[in-house]
C-alpha positions as a Markdown table, in Angstrom:
| # | Residue | x | y | z |
|---|---|---|---|---|
| 1 | Met | -11.3 | 11.0 | -19.7 |
| 2 | Ile | -9.0 | 10.2 | -22.6 |
| 3 | Phe | -10.0 | 7.3 | -24.8 |
| 4 | Lys | -7.9 | 4.1 | -24.2 |
| 5 | Asp | -6.9 | 1.6 | -26.9 |
| 6 | Tyr | -7.8 | -1.6 | -25.0 |
| 7 | Tyr | -6.7 | -3.8 | -27.9 |
| 8 | Lys | -3.3 | -2.1 | -27.9 |
| 9 | Met | -3.0 | -2.7 | -24.2 |
| 10 | Leu | -3.3 | -6.4 | -24.7 |
| 11 | Gly | -0.8 | -6.3 | -27.5 |
| 12 | Leu | -3.3 | -6.6 | -30.4 |
| 13 | Asp | -3.2 | -4.4 | -33.5 |
| 14 | Thr | -6.8 | -4.7 | -34.5 |
| 15 | Asn | -10.3 | -5.4 | -33.1 |
| 16 | Lys | -10.9 | -8.1 | -35.7 |
| 17 | Val | -9.9 | -10.9 | -33.2 |
| 18 | Lys | -11.8 | -13.8 | -31.7 |
| 19 | Met | -12.4 | -14.2 | -27.9 |
| 20 | Asp | -9.8 | -16.9 | -27.6 |
| 21 | Glu | -7.2 | -14.5 | -29.1 |
| 22 | Ile | -8.2 | -11.8 | -26.5 |
| 23 | Lys | -7.9 | -14.4 | -23.6 |
| 24 | Thr | -4.5 | -15.5 | -24.9 |
| 25 | Ala | -3.3 | -11.9 | -25.3 |
| 26 | Tyr | -4.5 | -11.1 | -21.8 |
| 27 | Arg | -2.7 | -14.0 | -20.2 |
| 28 | Glu | 0.5 | -13.1 | -22.0 |
| 29 | Gln | 0.4 | -9.4 | -20.8 |
| 30 | Ala | -0.8 | -10.3 | -17.3 |
| 31 | Lys | 2.2 | -12.7 | -17.0 |
| 32 | Lys | 4.6 | -10.1 | -18.4 |
| 33 | Tyr | 3.5 | -7.3 | -16.0 |
| 34 | His | 2.5 | -9.3 | -12.9 |
| 35 | Pro | 3.6 | -7.5 | -9.7 |
| 36 | Asp | 5.3 | -10.7 | -8.5 |
| 37 | Val | 7.6 | -10.4 | -11.6 |
| 38 | Asn | 8.1 | -6.7 | -11.4 |
| 39 | Ile | 8.6 | -6.0 | -7.7 |
| 40 | Gly | 8.7 | -2.2 | -7.0 |
| 41 | Asp | 8.0 | -1.2 | -10.6 |
| 42 | Lys | 5.4 | 1.4 | -10.5 |
| 43 | Asn | 5.0 | 1.3 | -14.3 |
| 44 | Ala | 4.2 | -2.4 | -14.2 |
| 45 | Glu | 1.6 | -1.8 | -11.5 |
| 46 | Asp | -0.2 | 0.8 | -13.7 |
| 47 | Arg | 0.1 | -1.5 | -16.7 |
| 48 | Ile | -1.5 | -4.4 | -15.0 |
| 49 | Lys | -4.5 | -2.2 | -13.9 |
| 50 | Asp | -4.9 | -1.1 | -17.6 |
| 51 | Ile | -4.6 | -4.7 | -18.8 |
| 52 | Asn | -7.3 | -5.9 | -16.3 |
| 53 | Glu | -9.5 | -3.0 | -17.3 |
| 54 | Ala | -9.1 | -3.8 | -21.0 |
| 55 | Tyr | -9.9 | -7.5 | -20.4 |
| 56 | Asn | -13.0 | -6.7 | -18.4 |
| 57 | Ile | -14.4 | -4.6 | -21.2 |
| 58 | Leu | -13.4 | -6.9 | -24.1 |
| 59 | Ser | -14.3 | -10.2 | -22.5 |
| 60 | Asn | -17.9 | -9.1 | -22.1 |
| 61 | Pro | -19.8 | -9.2 | -25.5 |
| 62 | Val | -22.1 | -6.3 | -24.6 |
| 63 | Thr | -19.4 | -3.9 | -23.4 |
| 64 | Arg | -17.1 | -5.0 | -26.2 |
| 65 | Lys | -19.7 | -4.3 | -28.9 |
| 66 | Lys | -20.2 | -0.8 | -27.4 |
| 67 | Tyr | -16.4 | -0.2 | -27.1 |
| 68 | Asp | -15.8 | -1.4 | -30.7 |
| 69 | Arg | -18.0 | 1.4 | -32.0 |
| 70 | Met | -15.9 | 3.9 | -30.3 |
| 71 | Trp | -12.7 | 2.1 | -31.3 |
| 72 | Asn | -13.7 | 2.1 | -35.0 |
| 73 | Ser | -14.5 | 5.8 | -35.0 |
| 74 | Arg | -11.3 | 6.9 | -33.2 |
| 75 | Ile | -8.6 | 4.4 | -34.2 |
| 76 | Gly | -10.0 | 2.1 | -36.9 |
| 77 | Lys | -10.6 | 4.9 | -39.4 |
| 78 | Arg | -7.1 | 6.3 | -38.9 |
| 79 | Lys | -5.6 | 2.8 | -39.3 |
| 80 | Ala | -7.6 | 2.4 | -42.5 |
| 81 | Lys | -6.2 | 5.6 | -43.9 |
| 82 | Leu | -2.6 | 4.6 | -43.1 |
| 83 | Asn | -3.2 | 1.1 | -44.6 |
| 84 | Arg | -4.5 | 2.7 | -47.9 |
| 85 | Glu | -1.4 | 4.9 | -48.1 |
| 86 | Gln | 0.9 | 2.0 | -47.4 |
| 87 | Asn | -0.8 | 0.0 | -50.1 |
| 88 | Arg | -0.2 | 2.8 | -52.6 |
| 89 | Lys | 3.4 | 2.8 | -51.5 |
| 90 | Asp | 3.8 | -0.9 | -51.9 |
| 91 | Asn | 2.1 | -0.9 | -55.3 |
| 92 | Val | 5.1 | 1.1 | -56.6 |
| 93 | Ser | 7.6 | -1.6 | -55.7 |
| 94 | Pro | 6.8 | -4.1 | -58.5 |
| 95 | Lys | 7.3 | -1.4 | -61.1 |
| 96 | Gly | 10.7 | -0.5 | -59.7 |
| 97 | Glu | 11.6 | -4.2 | -59.7 |
| 98 | Ile | 10.7 | -4.5 | -63.4 |
| 99 | Leu | 12.9 | -1.4 | -64.3 |
| 100 | Arg | 15.8 | -3.0 | -62.4 |
| 101 | Ile | 15.5 | -6.2 | -64.4 |
| 102 | Leu | 15.1 | -4.6 | -67.8 |
| 103 | Phe | 17.3 | -1.6 | -67.5 |
| 104 | Gly | 19.3 | -2.0 | -64.4 |
| 105 | Lys | 17.6 | 0.8 | -62.7 |
| 106 | Gln | 16.9 | 0.1 | -59.0 |
| 107 | Glu | 18.1 | 2.4 | -56.3 |
| 108 | Glu | 17.3 | 5.8 | -57.9 |
| 109 | Asn | 13.8 | 5.2 | -59.2 |
| 110 | Leu | 12.7 | 3.1 | -56.2 |
| 111 | Thr | 14.2 | 5.5 | -53.7 |
| 112 | Asn | 12.6 | 8.5 | -55.3 |
| 113 | Thr | 9.3 | 6.8 | -55.5 |
| 114 | Ser | 9.4 | 5.7 | -51.8 |
| 115 | Ser | 10.4 | 9.3 | -50.8 |
| 116 | Lys | 7.5 | 10.8 | -52.6 |
| 117 | Ala | 5.1 | 8.2 | -51.0 |
| 118 | Lys | 6.5 | 9.0 | -47.6 |
| 119 | Lys | 6.0 | 12.7 | -48.1 |
| 120 | Val | 2.4 | 12.2 | -49.2 |
| 121 | His | 1.8 | 10.0 | -46.2 |
| 122 | Glu | 3.3 | 12.6 | -43.9 |
| 123 | Lys | 1.0 | 15.3 | -45.1 |
| 124 | Ile | -2.2 | 13.3 | -44.6 |
| 125 | Pro | -4.4 | 15.4 | -42.2 |
| 126 | Val | -5.4 | 13.2 | -39.2 |
| 127 | Gln | -8.2 | 14.5 | -36.9 |
| 128 | Gly | -7.4 | 14.5 | -33.2 |
| 129 | Glu | -9.1 | 12.0 | -30.8 |
| 130 | Asn | -12.1 | 13.0 | -28.8 |
| 131 | Val | -11.9 | 13.4 | -25.1 |
| 132 | Glu | -14.6 | 12.2 | -22.8 |
| 133 | Thr | -15.5 | 13.1 | -19.2 |
| 134 | Glu | -18.6 | 13.2 | -17.0 |
| 135 | Ile | -20.1 | 15.9 | -14.8 |
| 136 | Pro | -22.7 | 15.4 | -12.0 |
| 137 | Ile | -25.6 | 17.8 | -11.6 |
| 138 | Thr | -28.7 | 18.2 | -9.5 |
| 139 | Leu | -32.3 | 17.7 | -10.8 |
| 140 | Glu | -32.8 | 21.4 | -10.3 |
| 141 | Asn | -29.7 | 22.2 | -12.6 |
| 142 | Ala | -31.1 | 19.8 | -15.1 |
| 143 | Phe | -34.6 | 21.3 | -15.1 |
| 144 | Phe | -33.7 | 25.0 | -15.1 |
| 145 | Gly | -30.3 | 24.8 | -16.9 |
| 146 | Ala | -27.1 | 26.0 | -15.4 |
| 147 | Lys | -23.4 | 27.0 | -16.0 |
| 148 | Lys | -20.7 | 24.7 | -14.7 |
| 149 | Asp | -16.9 | 24.8 | -14.6 |
| 150 | Ile | -14.8 | 21.7 | -15.1 |
| 151 | Ser | -11.0 | 21.3 | -15.2 |
| 152 | Leu | -9.2 | 18.7 | -17.2 |
| 153 | Arg | -5.5 | 17.8 | -17.4 |
| 154 | Thr | -4.1 | 18.3 | -20.9 |
| 155 | Val | -1.5 | 16.0 | -22.6 |
| 156 | Asn | 1.2 | 18.5 | -21.4 |
| 157 | Gly | 0.1 | 17.8 | -17.8 |
| 158 | Lys | -1.4 | 21.2 | -17.3 |
| 159 | Met | -4.9 | 21.9 | -16.1 |
| 160 | Lys | -7.4 | 23.6 | -18.5 |
| 161 | Lys | -10.6 | 25.1 | -17.3 |
| 162 | Phe | -13.9 | 25.0 | -19.4 |
| 163 | Glu | -17.2 | 26.7 | -18.7 |
| 164 | Ile | -20.1 | 24.6 | -20.0 |
| 165 | Ser | -23.8 | 25.5 | -20.3 |
| 166 | Ile | -26.3 | 22.9 | -19.2 |
| 167 | Pro | -29.4 | 23.3 | -21.3 |
| 168 | Ala | -32.8 | 23.3 | -19.5 |
| 169 | Gly | -34.5 | 20.0 | -19.6 |
| 170 | Ile | -31.4 | 17.9 | -20.4 |
| 171 | Arg | -31.8 | 14.2 | -19.8 |
| 172 | Asp | -29.7 | 11.9 | -17.6 |
| 173 | Gly | -26.8 | 10.4 | -19.7 |
| 174 | Glu | -27.0 | 13.0 | -22.4 |
| 175 | Lys | -23.6 | 14.3 | -23.8 |
| 176 | Leu | -22.6 | 17.9 | -24.5 |
| 177 | Arg | -20.1 | 18.5 | -27.2 |
| 178 | Leu | -17.4 | 21.2 | -27.2 |
| 179 | Ile | -16.1 | 21.3 | -30.8 |
| 180 | Gly | -12.3 | 21.4 | -31.2 |
| 181 | Gln | -11.5 | 21.0 | -27.5 |
| 182 | Gly | -10.2 | 17.5 | -27.7 |
| 183 | Leu | -6.7 | 16.2 | -28.6 |
| 184 | Pro | -4.9 | 18.2 | -31.4 |
| 185 | Gly | -4.9 | 16.8 | -34.9 |
| 186 | Glu | -1.8 | 15.9 | -37.0 |
| 187 | Asn | -0.6 | 17.3 | -40.3 |
| 188 | Gly | -3.2 | 20.2 | -40.1 |
| 189 | Gly | -6.0 | 17.9 | -39.2 |
| 190 | Lys | -8.9 | 19.2 | -37.1 |
| 191 | Asn | -8.8 | 18.9 | -33.2 |
| 192 | Gly | -11.0 | 16.3 | -31.6 |
| 193 | Asp | -14.0 | 17.3 | -29.6 |
| 194 | Leu | -14.6 | 17.3 | -25.8 |
| 195 | Leu | -17.7 | 15.1 | -25.0 |
| 196 | Ile | -19.2 | 15.7 | -21.5 |
| 197 | Lys | -21.7 | 13.1 | -20.2 |
| 198 | Val | -24.2 | 14.6 | -17.8 |
| 199 | Asn | -25.2 | 12.5 | -14.8 |
| 200 | Ile | -28.3 | 13.7 | -12.8 |
| 201 | Asn | -27.6 | 13.0 | -9.1 |
| 202 | Lys | -29.7 | 10.2 | -7.7 |
| 203 | Asp | -32.1 | 11.2 | -4.9 |
| 204 | Asn | -33.8 | 8.8 | -2.5 |
| 205 | Lys | -36.9 | 11.1 | -2.3 |
| 206 | Ile | -37.2 | 12.1 | -6.0 |
| 207 | Lys | -37.0 | 9.9 | -9.0 |
| 208 | Leu | -37.2 | 10.9 | -12.7 |
| 209 | Ile | -38.8 | 8.4 | -15.0 |
| 210 | Gly | -39.3 | 9.7 | -18.5 |
| 211 | Asp | -41.2 | 13.0 | -18.2 |
| 212 | Asp | -42.7 | 12.1 | -14.8 |
| 213 | Ile | -41.3 | 12.9 | -11.4 |
| 214 | Tyr | -42.0 | 10.5 | -8.6 |
| 215 | Thr | -41.9 | 11.4 | -4.9 |
| 216 | Glu | -43.4 | 10.4 | -1.5 |
| 217 | Val | -45.4 | 12.2 | 1.1 |
| 218 | Tyr | -45.8 | 11.2 | 4.7 |
| 219 | Val | -49.1 | 11.6 | 6.5 |
| 220 | Thr | -50.5 | 10.7 | 9.9 |
| 221 | Pro | -53.3 | 8.2 | 10.3 |
| 222 | Trp | -55.9 | 10.9 | 11.0 |
| 223 | Glu | -54.8 | 12.9 | 8.0 |
| 224 | Ala | -55.4 | 9.8 | 5.9 |
| 225 | Val | -58.8 | 9.1 | 7.4 |
| 226 | Leu | -60.1 | 12.7 | 7.4 |
| 227 | Gly | -58.3 | 13.9 | 4.3 |
| 228 | Thr | -56.0 | 16.9 | 4.3 |
| 229 | Lys | -54.1 | 19.4 | 2.2 |
| 230 | Ile | -50.3 | 19.7 | 2.4 |
| 231 | Asn | -47.6 | 21.6 | 0.6 |
| 232 | Ile | -44.5 | 20.3 | -0.9 |
| 233 | Glu | -41.5 | 22.2 | -2.3 |
| 234 | Leu | -40.3 | 21.0 | -5.7 |
| 235 | Leu | -38.2 | 22.6 | -8.4 |
| 236 | Gly | -38.5 | 26.1 | -7.0 |
| 237 | Glu | -42.2 | 26.2 | -6.3 |
| 238 | Thr | -44.7 | 25.3 | -3.6 |
| 239 | Ile | -47.3 | 22.7 | -4.8 |
| 240 | Gly | -50.5 | 22.1 | -2.9 |
| 241 | Val | -51.5 | 18.5 | -2.7 |
| 242 | Tyr | -54.9 | 17.3 | -1.5 |
| 243 | Ile | -55.0 | 13.9 | 0.2 |
| 244 | Pro | -58.5 | 12.5 | -0.3 |
| 245 | Gln | -60.4 | 11.2 | 2.8 |
| 246 | Gly | -59.8 | 7.5 | 3.4 |
| 247 | Thr | -56.5 | 7.3 | 1.5 |
| 248 | Thr | -54.6 | 4.2 | 2.2 |
| 249 | Thr | -50.8 | 3.8 | 2.4 |
| 250 | Gly | -49.2 | 3.2 | -1.0 |
| 251 | Glu | -51.9 | 5.0 | -3.0 |
| 252 | Glu | -50.8 | 7.6 | -5.6 |
| 253 | Val | -51.9 | 11.1 | -6.2 |
| 254 | Lys | -51.2 | 12.5 | -9.7 |
| 255 | Ile | -50.8 | 16.2 | -10.3 |
| 256 | Leu | -50.8 | 16.9 | -14.1 |
| 257 | Gly | -48.2 | 19.3 | -15.6 |
| 258 | Lys | -45.9 | 19.4 | -12.6 |
| 259 | Gly | -43.3 | 16.8 | -13.7 |
| 260 | Tyr | -40.2 | 17.2 | -15.9 |
| 261 | Lys | -39.9 | 19.1 | -19.2 |
| 262 | Asn | -40.7 | 17.2 | -22.3 |
| 263 | Ser | -39.6 | 17.6 | -25.9 |
| 264 | Lys | -42.9 | 19.3 | -26.8 |
| 265 | Gly | -42.3 | 22.3 | -24.5 |
| 266 | Gly | -44.7 | 21.0 | -21.9 |
| 267 | Arg | -44.2 | 19.0 | -18.7 |
| 268 | Gly | -44.9 | 15.6 | -17.5 |
| 269 | Asn | -46.8 | 14.7 | -14.3 |
| 270 | Leu | -45.9 | 14.7 | -10.6 |
| 271 | Ile | -46.7 | 11.2 | -9.1 |
| 272 | Ile | -46.9 | 11.3 | -5.3 |
| 273 | Thr | -47.1 | 8.1 | -3.3 |
| 274 | Val | -48.8 | 8.4 | 0.1 |
| 275 | Lys | -47.3 | 6.7 | 3.1 |
| 276 | Ile | -49.1 | 6.6 | 6.4 |
| 277 | Met | -46.7 | 6.9 | 9.3 |
| 278 | Leu | -46.9 | 6.2 | 13.1 |
| 279 | Ser | -44.8 | 7.9 | 15.7 |
| 280 | Lys | -42.1 | 5.8 | 17.2 |
| 281 | Val | -43.1 | 7.1 | 20.6 |
| 282 | Ile | -46.9 | 7.5 | 21.3 |
| 283 | Pro | -47.9 | 9.7 | 24.1 |
| 284 | Lys | -50.2 | 8.2 | 26.8 |
| 285 | Gln | -53.1 | 10.3 | 25.9 |
| 286 | Glu | -53.0 | 9.3 | 22.2 |
| 287 | Leu | -52.5 | 5.7 | 23.2 |
| 288 | Glu | -55.8 | 5.9 | 25.2 |
| 289 | Leu | -57.6 | 7.2 | 22.1 |
| 290 | Tyr | -56.2 | 4.3 | 20.1 |
| 291 | Lys | -57.5 | 1.9 | 22.7 |
| 292 | Lys | -60.9 | 3.4 | 22.5 |
| 293 | Leu | -60.9 | 3.2 | 18.8 |
| 294 | Ala | -59.9 | -0.4 | 18.9 |
| 295 | Lys | -63.0 | -1.1 | 21.1 |
| 296 | Ile | -65.6 | 0.7 | 18.9 |
| 297 | Ser | -64.1 | 0.1 | 15.4 |
| 298 | Lys | -65.5 | -2.9 | 13.4 |
| 299 | Phe | -62.9 | -2.5 | 10.7 |
| 300 | Asn | -60.9 | -5.6 | 10.0 |
| 301 | Pro | -58.3 | -5.2 | 7.1 |
| 302 | Arg | -57.6 | -8.9 | 7.0 |
| 303 | Lys | -61.1 | -9.6 | 5.8 |
| 304 | Glu | -61.6 | -6.5 | 3.6 |
| 305 | Tyr | -58.2 | -6.7 | 1.9 |
| 306 | Arg | -57.8 | -10.3 | 0.8 |
């Protein structure tokens, strides 16, 4: 995803503006490119989408603060360089003016000085902008590591293929950097980098919290009463889980060292929540046993679990 200059989209030259200025700029741009004013203009439709996107980011203090950090690194530094060069160029003008007054020299000296300043400015190396994108991976890919192919459209409109290596134990939201694979630099400046944010797919049955993996296991009422051992498949291995006798629904069973990889080269824990389940359709014979149990059992959860 190519970095967008939201301030420029709203007609602003800098991020040193107040919220009122952002709102005013947004209203002006929205009015200018509103679909009702530009009927059938595809370019106007695209512009209004960008304008709305820019305003949504910049009108929120939290997202604006995060965006400003990226803006300063990509655009602010480059603008600062250009301003410094322009200041050097402007500082030559008073000298040329003095020479004109004292000796009648104006055009030649001033023109030559301006040309030199322009040449210096043209030769300033400017690093290319970074390009950002995202890639979804499974928990298994993140745990073991994997190789993935992604394709991005270049500034020339062509598709370029990249092979990236996902390191084992990568965290959700971490970014991989491919140096020099971003936008080209100017005047001999270095290319920008390609930043790839890794998103671990969400799973309703498995959750990753820190170094620990959370999951659920379903058991029957008699397995919970009598205790049982079951096997679960996780991250390429079969793990035996012992459900203690008398386990109630919602209780957790912890298995040490079977979680996610941590920074010390070890693993977190596997936390299993036990859920006691009933069949939606109970056969007649089982139903009779439940009736007998109801007659002989003295257990009353409403008294014991207050």
